[in-house]
C-alpha positions in Angstrom: -0.1 -0.1 0.1 2.2 2.9 -1.2 1.7 6.2 0.6 0.4 9.5 -0.9 3.9 10.3 -2.4 4.5 7.0 -3.6 7.5 6.6 -1.3 7.2 4.0 1.4 4.1 1.8 2.6 1.7 2.8 5.2 2.1 0.4 8.4 0.3 0.2 11.7 2.8 1.2 14.4 2.7 0.9 18.1 3.2 3.9 20.2 3.7 3.6 24.2 2.8 6.5 26.6 2.1 6.8 30.3 -1.2 5.1 31.5 -4.2 7.6 31.4 -2.0 9.9 28.9 -3.6 7.8 25.9 -6.1 10.6 25.1 -3.5 13.5 25.0 -1.2 11.5 22.6 -4.4 10.9 20.4 -5.4 14.6 20.5 -1.9 15.5 19.3 -1.8 12.9 16.6 -5.3 14.1 15.4 -4.0 17.7 14.9 -0.8 16.2 13.1 -3.1 14.1 10.8 -4.9 17.2 9.8 -1.5 19.0 8.8 0.4 16.0 7.2 -0.7 13.6 4.5 1.0 10.6 5.7 -0.8 10.0 9.1 -4.0 8.1 8.2 -5.7 6.7 11.3 -5.3 6.5 15.0 -6.6 4.0 17.3 -6.6 3.8 21.1 -8.3 0.4 22.6 -11.6 1.0 24.2 -10.9 -1.6 26.8 -7.5 -1.3 28.7 -8.0 -3.9 31.4 -9.1 -7.6 31.2 -10.3 -10.1 33.5 -7.4 -12.7 34.0 -7.9 -16.3 35.5 -4.9 -16.7 37.7 -4.5 -19.0 40.7 -7.9 -20.4 40.3 -9.5 -17.0 40.6 -10.6 -14.3 38.1 -8.9 -10.9 38.6 -8.9 -7.5 36.6 -5.2 -6.5 35.3 -4.2 -3.8 32.7 -3.2 -5.0 29.4 -3.6 -2.4 26.8 -3.2 0.6 29.0 -0.7 3.3 27.6 -1.0 2.0 24.0 -1.9 3.8 20.9 -1.8 2.5 17.3 -1.1 4.7 14.4 -1.5 3.9 10.7 1.2 6.0 9.0 4.6 6.0 7.3 7.5 5.7 9.2 9.1 9.0 8.3 5.8 10.7 9.1 5.5 9.3 12.6 9.0 9.8 13.5 8.9 13.3 12.6 5.9 13.8 14.8 7.8 12.0 17.7 10.7 14.3 17.1 8.7 17.6 17.1 6.7 16.8 20.2 8.4 16.4 23.6 6.3 13.8 24.8 6.7 11.0 27.3 6.0 8.5 24.8 8.1 6.1 22.6 7.9 3.7 19.5 7.4 -0.1 20.5 10.1 -2.2 19.1 10.1 -5.9 18.4 12.2 -8.2 20.7 15.5 -9.4 19.5 15.7 -13.1 18.8 19.5 -13.4 18.2 22.4 -11.7 19.4 23.6 -9.0 17.1 20.2 -8.8 15.5 18.9 -5.2 14.4 16.1 -3.8 16.4 13.1 -3.1 14.3 9.8 -1.0 15.1 6.9 -3.2 16.1 4.6 -3.3 12.8 1.1 -4.9 13.0 -0.2 -6.6 9.7 -3.6 -5.1 8.6 -5.4 -8.5 9.0 -4.1 -8.7 12.6 -5.1 -5.2 13.4 -8.5 -5.7 12.2 -8.8 -8.9 14.2 -7.4 -7.0 17.3 -9.9 -4.3 17.0 -12.8 -6.6 16.5 -11.7 -8.5 19.9 -11.0 -5.2 21.8 -14.4 -3.5 20.8 -16.8 -6.5 21.0 -15.1 -9.3 23.1 -12.8 -7.7 26.0 -15.4 -7.0 28.5 -17.0 -10.5 28.0 -13.9 -12.9 28.2 -11.4 -13.9 30.7 -7.6 -14.1 29.7 -6.1 -17.4 30.7 -2.7 -18.1 32.0 -2.0 -21.4 30.0 -1.5 -21.7 26.3 -4.3 -22.6 24.1 -3.1 -26.2 23.4 -3.4 -27.1 27.0 -7.1 -26.7 26.9 -7.5 -29.6 24.0 -8.1 -32.3 26.7 -9.8 -32.6 30.0 -7.2 -32.8 32.5 -9.1 -35.3 34.6 -10.2 -38.0 32.3 -7.7 -37.2 29.3 -10.4 -37.3 26.8 -10.4 -34.4 24.1 -12.6 -31.5 24.7 -15.3 -30.7 22.3 -14.4 -28.3 19.4 -17.3 -25.8 18.5 -18.0 -22.7 16.2 -20.2 -20.0 17.4 -22.8 -19.2 14.8 -24.5 -15.9 15.9 -23.9 -13.0 18.3 -20.7 -10.9 18.8 -18.8 -14.2 18.8 -20.1 -15.6 15.6 -17.2 -17.5 13.6 -15.1 -18.0 16.8 -14.0 -21.6 17.3 -12.5 -23.2 20.3 -13.0 -25.8 23.3 -15.7 -26.4 25.4 -13.9 -26.7 29.0 -15.1 -27.1 32.6 -13.8 -24.3 35.0 -14.9 -25.6 38.6 -18.8 -25.6 38.2 -19.1 -23.8 35.0 -18.4 -24.6 31.4 -16.7 -22.1 29.1 -15.7 -21.7 25.5 -11.9 -21.4 25.4 -10.4 -19.7 22.1 -7.7 -17.6 20.8 -7.5 -13.8 19.9 -4.6 -12.3 18.2 -2.5 -9.9 20.4 -1.3 -6.5 19.3 2.3 -7.8 18.8 3.3 -9.6 15.7 2.7 -13.4 16.2 1.2 -13.0 19.6 -1.9 -14.8 20.7 -4.2 -14.6 23.8 -5.9 -17.4 25.1 -9.3 -16.4 26.5 -12.4 -17.9 27.8 -16.1 -16.8 27.5 -18.2 -17.7 30.6 -21.7 -19.4 30.3 -20.7 -21.5 27.3 -24.3 -22.8 27.3 -25.8 -19.4 26.5 -23.9 -19.3 23.2 -25.5 -20.8 20.0 -22.6 -23.3 18.7 -22.3 -26.0 16.1 -20.1 -28.7 17.0 -17.1 -29.7 14.8 -15.8 -33.3 14.0 -12.4 -33.4 15.6 -10.4 -35.4 13.1 -7.6 -36.3 15.6 -9.2 -37.2 18.8 -13.0 -37.3 18.5 -14.7 -39.5 21.2 -17.5 -40.3 18.9 -15.1 -41.9 16.3 -13.2 -43.8 19.0 -16.4 -45.1 20.7 -17.6 -46.9 17.4 -14.3 -48.7 16.5 -15.4 -52.0 17.8 -18.9 -51.7 16.3 -17.5 -50.8 12.9 -15.3 -54.0 13.0 -18.1 -56.1 13.9 -20.4 -54.7 11.4 -17.7 -55.2 8.6 -17.7 -58.8 9.5 -21.3 -58.9 9.5 -21.8 -57.0 6.2 -19.5 -59.8 4.6 -21.1 -62.8 6.0 -24.6 -61.6 5.1 -23.3 -60.7 1.5 -22.0 -64.1 1.4 -25.4 -65.7 2.0 -24.9 -66.9 5.7 -28.3 -65.6 6.6 -29.4 -67.0 10.2 -25.7 -68.6 10.4 -24.2 -65.3 10.5 -23.7 -64.7 14.3 -22.4 -68.2 15.0 -20.0 -67.7 12.1 -18.8 -64.4 13.3 -18.1 -66.0 16.8 -16.2 -68.6 15.1 -14.2 -66.4 12.9 -13.3 -64.2 16.2 -12.5 -67.2 18.2 -10.0 -68.5 15.4 -8.5 -65.3 15.3 -7.8 -65.0 19.0 -5.9 -68.2 18.9 -4.0 -67.2 15.8 -4.3 -63.5 14.9 -3.5 -63.9 11.3 -6.0 -62.8 8.4 -3.9 -64.8 5.8 -4.1 -68.1 7.7 -7.8 -67.5 8.2 -8.6 -67.0 4.7 -6.5 -70.0 3.7 -8.6 -72.3 6.3 -11.9 -70.6 5.1 -11.2 -71.5 1.6 -10.1 -75.0 2.3 -13.3 -75.8 4.2 -15.3 -74.5 1.3 -16.1 -70.9 2.4 -14.3 -69.5 -0.7 -16.6 -66.5 -1.1 -16.0 -65.3 2.4 -12.2 -66.0 2.2 -12.1 -63.8 -1.0 -14.1 -60.9 0.9 -11.8 -61.1 3.9 -8.7 -61.3 1.6 -9.9 -58.2 -0.2 -10.0 -55.9 2.9 -8.1 -52.6 2.9 -5.4 -52.2 5.3 -7.6 -49.9 7.6 -10.4 -52.6 7.6 -7.9 -55.3 8.5 -6.6 -53.2 11.4 -10.1 -52.6 12.6 -10.6 -56.5 12.8 -7.2 -57.2 14.5 -7.8 -54.4 17.2 -11.2 -56.1 17.9 -9.6 -59.5 18.2 -6.9 -58.1 20.6 -9.7 -56.7 22.7 -11.7 -60.0 22.6 -8.5 -61.7 23.7 -8.1 -59.4 26.7 -11.8 -59.4 27.5 -13.0 -63.1 26.5 -16.7 -63.1 25.5 -16.8 -59.4 24.6 -18.3 -59.9 21.2 -20.8 -62.5 22.1 -22.2 -60.4 25.0 -22.4 -57.1 23.1 -23.7 -58.6 19.7 -26.1 -61.3 20.8 -28.8 -60.5 18.3 -28.8 -59.4 14.7 -31.9 -58.3 13.0 -30.8 -55.3 10.7 -27.6 -53.6 10.8 -27.5 -50.0 12.1 -29.0 -47.3 10.1 -25.6 -45.9 8.8 -22.3 -47.8 8.4 -19.1 -47.2 6.6 -19.3 -50.2 4.6 -22.1 -51.7 2.4 -21.2 -55.4 2.8 -23.0 -56.1 -0.4 -21.3 -55.4 -3.7 -22.8 -52.7 -5.6 -22.5 -52.6 -9.6 -20.6 -49.6 -11.1 -22.8 -46.6 -11.2 -25.4 -48.1 -8.9 -26.3 -46.5 -5.5 -28.6 -49.0 -4.1 -28.9 -52.9 -3.7 -31.1 -55.4 -1.9 -30.4 -58.2 0.2 -33.0 -60.8 1.0 -33.7 -61.8 4.6 -36.1 -64.6 6.1 -38.7 -61.9 7.2 -37.9 -58.6 5.4 -35.7 -57.3 2.4 -32.8 -55.1 3.3 -32.2 -52.0 1.1 -28.5 -50.6 1.2 -28.3 -47.0 -0.1 -25.1 -45.1 -0.7 -25.2 -41.7 1.2 -22.8 -39.0 1.2 -22.7 -37.0 4.4 -20.8 -33.7 4.8 -19.5 -32.5 8.1 -17.5 -29.6 9.3 -14.2 -31.1 10.5 -11.2 -29.6 12.5 -7.6 -30.6 12.8 -6.4 -29.1 16.1 -2.6 -29.6 15.6 -2.8 -27.7 12.3 -5.5 -25.4 13.2 -7.2 -26.3 10.1 -10.9 -26.3 9.2 -12.1 -28.7 6.5 -15.4 -29.7 5.0 -15.4 -33.5 4.9 -17.8 -35.4 2.6 -17.7 -39.2 3.6 -19.8 -42.1 1.9 -21.7 -44.1 4.1 -24.5 -46.9 3.6 -28.0 -46.5 4.9 -29.6 -49.7 5.8 -33.5 -49.8 5.5 -35.8 -52.9 6.0 -38.9 -53.2 3.9 -41.8 -55.6 4.9 -44.9 -55.9 2.5 -48.3 -56.7 3.6 -49.9 -58.1 0.3 -53.5 -58.1 1.6 -53.5 -54.3 2.3 -51.4 -53.7 -0.7 -49.0 -51.7 1.3 -45.5 -52.0 2.6 -43.6 -50.6 6.0 -40.0 -49.3 5.5 -38.1 -49.1 8.7 -34.6 -48.2 10.1 -32.8 -49.8 13.1 -32.6 -47.1 15.9 -33.1 -49.6 18.6 -30.4 -48.6 21.1 -31.1 -45.0 20.7 -34.9 -45.1 20.7 -34.8 -47.8 23.6 -33.0 -45.1 25.8 -35.6 -42.4 24.8 -38.6 -44.5 25.6 -36.9 -45.4 29.1 -36.9 -41.6 29.7 -40.6 -41.7 31.0 -42.4 -38.9 32.8 -40.7 -35.6 33.4 -37.4 -36.4 31.9 -39.2 -37.3 28.8 -41.4 -34.2 28.8 -38.1 -32.2 29.3 -36.4 -33.6 26.3 -39.4 -32.9 23.8 -41.3 -29.9 25.3 -39.6 -26.9 26.9 -37.7 -24.2 25.1 -36.5 -22.3 28.2 -36.0 -22.7 31.8 -35.6 -20.0 34.4 -32.5 -20.2 36.4 -31.1 -18.1 39.4 -27.7 -16.5 39.0 -27.6 -15.3 42.7 -28.8 -11.8 41.8 -31.7 -12.4 39.4 -33.5 -15.1 37.5 -32.4 -15.6 33.7 -33.8 -17.9 31.1 -31.7 -20.5 29.2 -32.5 -23.1 26.4 -33.2 -26.5 27.8 -31.0 -29.3 26.3 -33.9 -30.7 24.4 -34.8 -32.2 21.1 -37.1 -29.3 20.4 -34.0 -27.0 20.9 -31.2 -28.8 19.1 -32.7 -31.7 17.1 -35.8 -30.2 15.4 -36.3 -33.1 13.0 -36.3 -35.8 15.6 -38.7 -33.4 17.7 -41.0 -33.4 14.8 -40.9 -37.2 14.5 -41.7 -37.6 18.1 -44.3 -35.0 18.6 -46.1 -34.1 15.2 -49.0 -36.5 14.7 -48.9 -35.6 11.0 -45.3 -36.7 10.7 -45.0 -39.4 8.0 -41.9 -40.9 10.0 -42.8 -42.5 13.3 -40.7 -43.7 16.2 -42.1 -47.2 17.0 -41.3 -49.1 20.1 -41.1 -53.0 20.1 -41.8 -53.2 16.3 -42.1 -57.0 15.2 -39.5 -58.1 12.7 -40.2 -62.0 12.5 -39.8 -63.3 16.0 -37.5 -60.3 17.0 -38.6 -56.8 18.2 -36.8 -53.4 17.4 -37.2 -49.7 18.1 -37.4 -48.2 14.7 -38.0 -45.2 12.6 -40.8 -46.3 10.3 -43.0 -45.2 7.4 -45.7 -46.8 5.6 -46.6 -46.4 1.9 -48.9 -47.7 -0.7 -47.5 -49.8 -3.5 -47.4 -46.8 -5.8 -45.3 -44.5 -3.7 -42.5 -46.8 -2.3 -39.7 -44.9 -3.9 -40.9 -41.6 -2.5 -41.6 -42.9 1.0 -38.4 -44.9 1.1 -36.4 -41.6 0.3 -38.4 -39.5 2.9 -37.4 -42.1 5.6 -33.8 -42.1 4.6 -33.5 -38.2 4.6 -35.2 -37.7 7.8 -32.9 -40.2 9.7 -29.9 -38.6 8.1 -31.0 -35.1 9.2 -31.6 -36.5 12.7 -28.1 -38.1 12.8 -26.5 -34.8 11.6 -28.4 -32.5 14.0 -27.6 -34.7 17.1 -24.0 -35.0 16.1 -23.6 -31.4 15.4 -24.6 -30.0 18.8 -22.5 -30.3 22.1 -25.8 -29.8 23.9 -27.1 -33.5 23.5 -23.8 -35.2 24.4 -25.6 -38.1 26.3 -27.8 -38.7 23.1 -24.7 -38.4 20.9 -23.4 -41.5 22.7 -26.5 -43.5 22.0 -26.3 -42.3 18.4 -23.2 -44.6 18.1 -25.8 -47.5 17.9 -27.4 -45.8 14.9 -24.2 -44.2 13.0 -21.0 -46.0 13.3 -19.1 -42.9 12.5 -16.0 -42.9 10.4 
């Protein structure tokens, strides 16, 4: 950005003066600005003290006192400093190496905008923390990663950070740029629950992904077994495969043995597994070795695979997005579904829009006498927990929008952690009598019962109704997964969506 005489660039410089003398310095600079062409703008921070969290307490400390920022050419600003005998001086950068030449502190335009935005909108609302930002990535007591969220409205809109617990309160911890080049402030915003945020998928340490690892391994094997036509023998064969691998954890040997005993199709499927898929299976086997009976205890019933899984099991022809698999009491429809998420890599401080292919599993049962059919999705674990929350707990989940709380001085209102507030599609399914998709408890599938999301259709509208069920279930998954306010229900969602 050349100056008005095309000599040198305009830069933001930092001028220091005594505390409470900022207004006098600004007044003189404004007068000089009128007389010279090369002083463009003067900015004195509106908030010069901050709340600092130190020694387990919040205290007020001066941070920006005695500082004025000036957008000018170096010559113009230096001439001003020489002409006026002020108790003020230019801010210089710290030397990094011995013999290095000292340089004036210069603030990049983008960093200056970010600093001004913080000082004018956040400074009176946040608390400066004593530890670096990276220290707040994990819960110090449990070792688990803290949730990463993005604020979507209000003065902190666009801000990203960790949800952390401080004593009995949850706060949003994030970074703002300081006034020196390359400097950052780690700050926290109290009352995190009052902020409207969207949860970001943590690509490096998300508990949701870790929690479904064993489920993905079992589902992978179940998909292979069903695709190879094992039908009702799927579970016994699953237990047999796990038992063999516990004794000898070699997929090569297992494939050879299966081929020798006549299970050539299954042997081929296992041999074609990708490296990550094979790693999933071996990790499951190691866990079974250390915890005998784990797989049989947790997968004792198999009616229909979870609604969303990373693998189809059944091979799809090229260009096809859907395939059918016949079962004893129903037909399974496997549909390819692309899901887009906001993802975050903490170590690189990089945002990413991640699109992943999953497979939706839908059951279909026909009633030929009534000339209608019912489509259903397996939400058994999730809905079973919901139906168990009877009485007031259930009412709170689906009814209230706000509740009154006392903060010691006055009563304020806050949003309840409910489906109505944070999972509107699920709220509609559970409460709207006109909703085509219904949550059904103890839905009969042959001799088994499941809690399902279901929809009925006539023979003429099969495709439209099937699409409606899949779309509604996908929206519910994304809504529950994207909010940190329904963390308990996200845990139950692991039985529905085997997140990658």
